[in-house]
LOROLUM-225640 format. One record per residue (C-alpha): x, y, z; residue in one letter; residue number from 0. Coordinates in nm, 2 decimals. Layout:
% LOROLUM-225640
<pt><X>X</X><Y>Y</Y><Z>Z</Z><res>a</res><n>NUM</n></pt>
...
***
This chain:
% LOROLUM-225640
<pt><X>0.00</X><Y>0.00</Y><Z>0.00</Z><res>m</res><n>0</n></pt>
<pt><X>0.30</X><Y>0.22</Y><Z>0.01</Z><res>e</res><n>1</n></pt>
<pt><X>0.25</X><Y>0.33</Y><Z>-0.35</Z><res>g</res><n>2</n></pt>
<pt><X>-0.10</X><Y>0.47</Y><Z>-0.27</Z><res>f</res><n>3</n></pt>
<pt><X>0.01</X><Y>0.71</Y><Z>0.01</Z><res>g</res><n>4</n></pt>
<pt><X>-0.18</X><Y>0.85</Y><Z>0.30</Z><res>i</res><n>5</n></pt>
<pt><X>-0.44</X><Y>1.05</Y><Z>0.10</Z><res>i</res><n>6</n></pt>
<pt><X>-0.55</X><Y>0.74</Y><Z>-0.08</Z><res>w</res><n>7</n></pt>
<pt><X>-0.56</X><Y>0.55</Y><Z>0.25</Z><res>s</res><n>8</n></pt>
<pt><X>-0.80</X><Y>0.81</Y><Z>0.40</Z><res>v</res><n>9</n></pt>
<pt><X>-1.02</X><Y>0.82</Y><Z>0.09</Z><res>i</res><n>10</n></pt>
<pt><X>-1.04</X><Y>0.44</Y><Z>0.07</Z><res>i</res><n>11</n></pt>
<pt><X>-1.10</X><Y>0.42</Y><Z>0.45</Z><res>g</res><n>12</n></pt>
<pt><X>-1.39</X><Y>0.67</Y><Z>0.43</Z><res>i</res><n>13</n></pt>
<pt><X>-1.54</X><Y>0.48</Y><Z>0.12</Z><res>l</res><n>14</n></pt>
<pt><X>-1.50</X><Y>0.15</Y><Z>0.30</Z><res>i</res><n>15</n></pt>
<pt><X>-1.67</X><Y>0.28</Y><Z>0.61</Z><res>g</res><n>16</n></pt>
<pt><X>-1.98</X><Y>0.36</Y><Z>0.41</Z><res>a</res><n>17</n></pt>
<pt><X>-1.97</X><Y>0.04</Y><Z>0.22</Z><res>i</res><n>18</n></pt>
<pt><X>-1.93</X><Y>-0.17</Y><Z>0.54</Z><res>a</res><n>19</n></pt>
<pt><X>-2.19</X><Y>0.01</Y><Z>0.73</Z><res>t</res><n>20</n></pt>
<pt><X>-2.43</X><Y>-0.04</Y><Z>0.43</Z><res>w</res><n>21</n></pt>
<pt><X>-2.35</X><Y>-0.41</Y><Z>0.41</Z><res>l</res><n>22</n></pt>
<pt><X>-2.40</X><Y>-0.49</Y><Z>0.77</Z><res>v</res><n>23</n></pt>
<pt><X>-2.70</X><Y>-0.25</Y><Z>0.79</Z><res>k</res><n>24</n></pt>
<pt><X>-2.54</X><Y>-0.03</Y><Z>1.06</Z><res>g</res><n>25</n></pt>
<pt><X>-2.84</X><Y>0.16</Y><Z>1.18</Z><res>k</res><n>26</n></pt>
<pt><X>-2.78</X><Y>0.38</Y><Z>1.47</Z><res>g</res><n>27</n></pt>
<pt><X>-2.42</X><Y>0.47</Y><Z>1.38</Z><res>l</res><n>28</n></pt>
<pt><X>-2.33</X><Y>0.83</Y><Z>1.30</Z><res>s</res><n>29</n></pt>
<pt><X>-2.15</X><Y>0.91</Y><Z>0.98</Z><res>i</res><n>30</n></pt>
<pt><X>-1.84</X><Y>1.00</Y><Z>1.18</Z><res>v</res><n>31</n></pt>
<pt><X>-1.83</X><Y>0.66</Y><Z>1.36</Z><res>i</res><n>32</n></pt>
<pt><X>-1.88</X><Y>0.49</Y><Z>1.02</Z><res>s</res><n>33</n></pt>
<pt><X>-1.59</X><Y>0.69</Y><Z>0.88</Z><res>l</res><n>34</n></pt>
<pt><X>-1.37</X><Y>0.61</Y><Z>1.17</Z><res>i</res><n>35</n></pt>
<pt><X>-1.46</X><Y>0.24</Y><Z>1.16</Z><res>v</res><n>36</n></pt>
<pt><X>-1.38</X><Y>0.25</Y><Z>0.79</Z><res>g</res><n>37</n></pt>
<pt><X>-1.03</X><Y>0.40</Y><Z>0.84</Z><res>l</res><n>38</n></pt>
<pt><X>-0.95</X><Y>0.16</Y><Z>1.13</Z><res>l</res><n>39</n></pt>
<pt><X>-1.09</X><Y>-0.14</Y><Z>0.96</Z><res>g</res><n>40</n></pt>
<pt><X>-0.90</X><Y>-0.05</Y><Z>0.64</Z><res>s</res><n>41</n></pt>
<pt><X>-0.57</X><Y>-0.01</Y><Z>0.83</Z><res>f</res><n>42</n></pt>
<pt><X>-0.62</X><Y>-0.33</Y><Z>1.03</Z><res>l</res><n>43</n></pt>
<pt><X>-0.73</X><Y>-0.54</Y><Z>0.72</Z><res>g</res><n>44</n></pt>
<pt><X>-0.43</X><Y>-0.43</Y><Z>0.53</Z><res>r</res><n>45</n></pt>
<pt><X>-0.19</X><Y>-0.49</Y><Z>0.82</Z><res>r</res><n>46</n></pt>
<pt><X>-0.32</X><Y>-0.84</Y><Z>0.89</Z><res>i</res><n>47</n></pt>
<pt><X>-0.30</X><Y>-0.92</Y><Z>0.52</Z><res>y</res><n>48</n></pt>
<pt><X>0.06</X><Y>-0.81</Y><Z>0.50</Z><res>c</res><n>49</n></pt>
<pt><X>0.15</X><Y>-0.98</Y><Z>0.82</Z><res>l</res><n>50</n></pt>
<pt><X>0.03</X><Y>-1.30</Y><Z>0.67</Z><res>l</res><n>51</n></pt>
<pt><X>0.30</X><Y>-1.25</Y><Z>0.41</Z><res>g</res><n>52</n></pt>
<pt><X>0.08</X><Y>-1.14</Y><Z>0.11</Z><res>f</res><n>53</n></pt>
<pt><X>0.16</X><Y>-0.83</Y><Z>-0.10</Z><res>d</res><n>54</n></pt>
<pt><X>-0.11</X><Y>-0.59</Y><Z>-0.20</Z><res>i</res><n>55</n></pt>
<pt><X>-0.05</X><Y>-0.49</Y><Z>-0.56</Z><res>d</res><n>56</n></pt>
<pt><X>-0.37</X><Y>-0.35</Y><Z>-0.70</Z><res>t</res><n>57</n></pt>
<pt><X>-0.64</X><Y>-0.11</Y><Z>-0.59</Z><res>i</res><n>58</n></pt>
<pt><X>-0.90</X><Y>-0.39</Y><Z>-0.62</Z><res>l</res><n>59</n></pt>
<pt><X>-0.70</X><Y>-0.59</Y><Z>-0.35</Z><res>e</res><n>60</n></pt>
<pt><X>-0.69</X><Y>-0.28</Y><Z>-0.13</Z><res>v</res><n>61</n></pt>
<pt><X>-1.06</X><Y>-0.23</Y><Z>-0.16</Z><res>l</res><n>62</n></pt>
<pt><X>-1.14</X><Y>-0.60</Y><Z>-0.09</Z><res>l</res><n>63</n></pt>
<pt><X>-0.91</X><Y>-0.64</Y><Z>0.21</Z><res>i</res><n>64</n></pt>
<pt><X>-1.01</X><Y>-0.31</Y><Z>0.35</Z><res>s</res><n>65</n></pt>
<pt><X>-1.37</X><Y>-0.39</Y><Z>0.32</Z><res>t</res><n>66</n></pt>
<pt><X>-1.33</X><Y>-0.71</Y><Z>0.49</Z><res>i</res><n>67</n></pt>
<pt><X>-1.13</X><Y>-0.55</Y><Z>0.78</Z><res>g</res><n>68</n></pt>
<pt><X>-1.40</X><Y>-0.28</Y><Z>0.83</Z><res>a</res><n>69</n></pt>
<pt><X>-1.69</X><Y>-0.53</Y><Z>0.82</Z><res>i</res><n>70</n></pt>
<pt><X>-1.51</X><Y>-0.74</Y><Z>1.08</Z><res>v</res><n>71</n></pt>
<pt><X>-1.45</X><Y>-0.43</Y><Z>1.29</Z><res>l</res><n>72</n></pt>
<pt><X>-1.81</X><Y>-0.32</Y><Z>1.26</Z><res>l</res><n>73</n></pt>
<pt><X>-1.93</X><Y>-0.67</Y><Z>1.35</Z><res>w</res><n>74</n></pt>
<pt><X>-1.72</X><Y>-0.66</Y><Z>1.67</Z><res>m</res><n>75</n></pt>
<pt><X>-1.85</X><Y>-0.30</Y><Z>1.74</Z><res>l</res><n>76</n></pt>
<pt><X>-2.21</X><Y>-0.43</Y><Z>1.71</Z><res>f</res><n>77</n></pt>
<pt><X>-2.15</X><Y>-0.72</Y><Z>1.94</Z><res>l</res><n>78</n></pt>
<pt><X>-2.00</X><Y>-0.49</Y><Z>2.20</Z><res>l</res><n>79</n></pt>
<pt><X>-2.30</X><Y>-0.25</Y><Z>2.17</Z><res>m</res><n>80</n></pt>
<pt><X>-2.54</X><Y>-0.54</Y><Z>2.20</Z><res>r</res><n>81</n></pt>
<pt><X>-2.38</X><Y>-0.68</Y><Z>2.51</Z><res>t</res><n>82</n></pt>
<pt><X>-2.38</X><Y>-0.32</Y><Z>2.67</Z><res>r</res><n>83</n></pt>
<pt><X>-2.75</X><Y>-0.28</Y><Z>2.59</Z><res>n</res><n>84</n></pt>
<pt><X>-2.83</X><Y>-0.61</Y><Z>2.78</Z><res>r</res><n>85</n></pt>
<pt><X>-2.68</X><Y>-0.48</Y><Z>3.10</Z><res>d</res><n>86</n></pt>
***
């Protein structure tokens, strides 16, 4: 992802946050939270993918891995919110 730079990382993260929130039907989340989750999920997804020894060569790979990372992060956030609401 080094070739894409920090600006592309932010743009992709924001896009991924919107996509992931839409895919998991994230009702009740503000736009800001969705964007933050997208940025963090994008970063985590790419880091884990690289730690597994894979290279990210294309923008399609970046989008796919970032989306998966953001969806997993949103899923964990929803689980946390659900357990807090039960208490």
